[in-house]
C-alpha positions, 0 to 999 in steps of 0.5 A: 499500499501507499501512504500519501495522504495525512489526516482524518476529517481534515485530509490532504494528499500530496504529490510529485518529485522533487526534480519533476514538472511540478509538486502539490496536493489536494486538501479534502474536508475544508469547510464551505465559506472560508475566505481562501486567496493564493496570497494567503497560502503564498505567505506560509510558502514565503517562509519555507522556499529555498534560495533566501539566504546564505545559510540555506540551499541556493536553489532558486524557486518561486514556490508560487501556489496556483489554485486549482479547484475548490474555491470559487470567488475568493471563498471554499465550495466545501469541495476538494481544494487542489493546489500546484506548484512548479519547479523551475530550477532543477539541476539534475546533472549535479546528481549525476556523479552519485546517481548509482550511489547511496548517501550515507544517513540518507532514504536512498537506500531504504526507497531503492530496497523496498521499491527497486528504483532509484529516482536520483534527481534530488531524491525524487519523492523522498526529497524535502521539496515534497514539503512545500505541498504541506506547507500549502495545506497547513496555510488552509488549515491555518485560515480555517482555525483563525475563523473558527476560533478567532483572534485569540488562535495562533501557531508560531515555530522557531528553532531552539537549537543550532547544532551544539549552541541552544538559545534562551526560550525564556527570551522567545520573542515572536516578533523577532522571529519573523525578522531573522533568517534564522528563526531564532527567539533569542536576539542575544544568540544569534550572532554566535548562531550565524557564525557557528552555521557559517563555519559548518557550511565552509568546511562542507559539513552540516548540523542539525537542530531543534525546532519547538512549535507554540499553539494559542488560544485552543479550547480544552477538549481537543483529542480522544483518551486512546487511539487518536490523542491530540499528542499522538497525532501531533508526534505522529505529524511532526516524525512524518517531516523529513530528516526529524529523529525524535519528538517531545510534548512539553517536557517531554523526555525531560520529564523522567528526571522530574519527580511528581511534584516538579512535573504536576502542572497545579491548577487553580481558578481565578475568576470564572478562568482556570489556570495552571502554575506550569505546563510540562504537559505541553498543554495535553493531558490524557491525549486531550487539550487542556486550554494551554499552550500546546508545545511541541518540539522536535529534532532534525538530524544533520543534512546527509549531503555533505562535501565530505567524502564518506564510505558507502556502497553503490546499487550494485552492492560494490563498496565505494565513497561518496562526496556530495556536491551541488547545493544543500542546506547545512543545516536543513532544519531551519526551514522546518520551522514552517513545515512543523507549524504547517503539521500543527495546524493541519492536525488542530483542525482535523481535532477540531473538526472530529471534536465538533462532530461528536460533542457539538 
């Protein structure tokens, strides 16, 4: 079986390859009469598109989206919304020298073992180029949630660790995240990050990153106690992003180091409002949203395409070595921020619709 569709009530199916003529997606389950314009989607795609700074791949793509169906006179019709993004700056020749070799740490080997075919042009379907389609779907989910929940709803992502260098998340600043190319929430660390990443790029290597995504204004009650927990679906969504190797909800793995007193998020009422003294749970208790800020973080591994020579095998089973030239991100995690935001939006809308269907 093939699995190219994500979601339950709000669903999207992505298609296309890195060096094919186009990529895109079909979004199904969008409620009718939601104001949707191509410019709404383009805003989110512009955060992710390549070639915007010296810290990312220099592949130049406009990532201009076209709506083919499902929107009439600026409003969703309730029918499938088809979106297409045409590829323009493909350089398949960059991969000619490695077309029979597997990049260590990359999905080249497993895709070949599964399908028996090797699309060496930028990795084909396994390329992170596919994630542009997810960002487009996430932009639609965001518009629906803003319409249904209102102005208090907001999803913001940031890079909280770049390679070995972390930052002070207590200095998180939404506005500053928007203004810098590394999606850094802490102004005091940005110069050191820039210097570090440029040295990584100059050496021909790569580094990983940790991304944190926060969702505010989410009402309590989204999710289910057992097989469709909100945190379960969020973890699956983030793990589906290329190069992600770990996900935390709230304190996540660090919860194991806390005592019961430290980990418990004490509850109190102030007037008509319920409040919590802390948020180790990341806004989700028993698989259901608590009304607190939802906090998800995920780890992105270093880019596998590097200049350093590495030992590998070719598709004929022979031992060889590989050095990857061409245009690659020194830290693919930077452009994962809008992808994480998109997946958060898609899961939240899916659970919002399921909650409405069952409980209201």
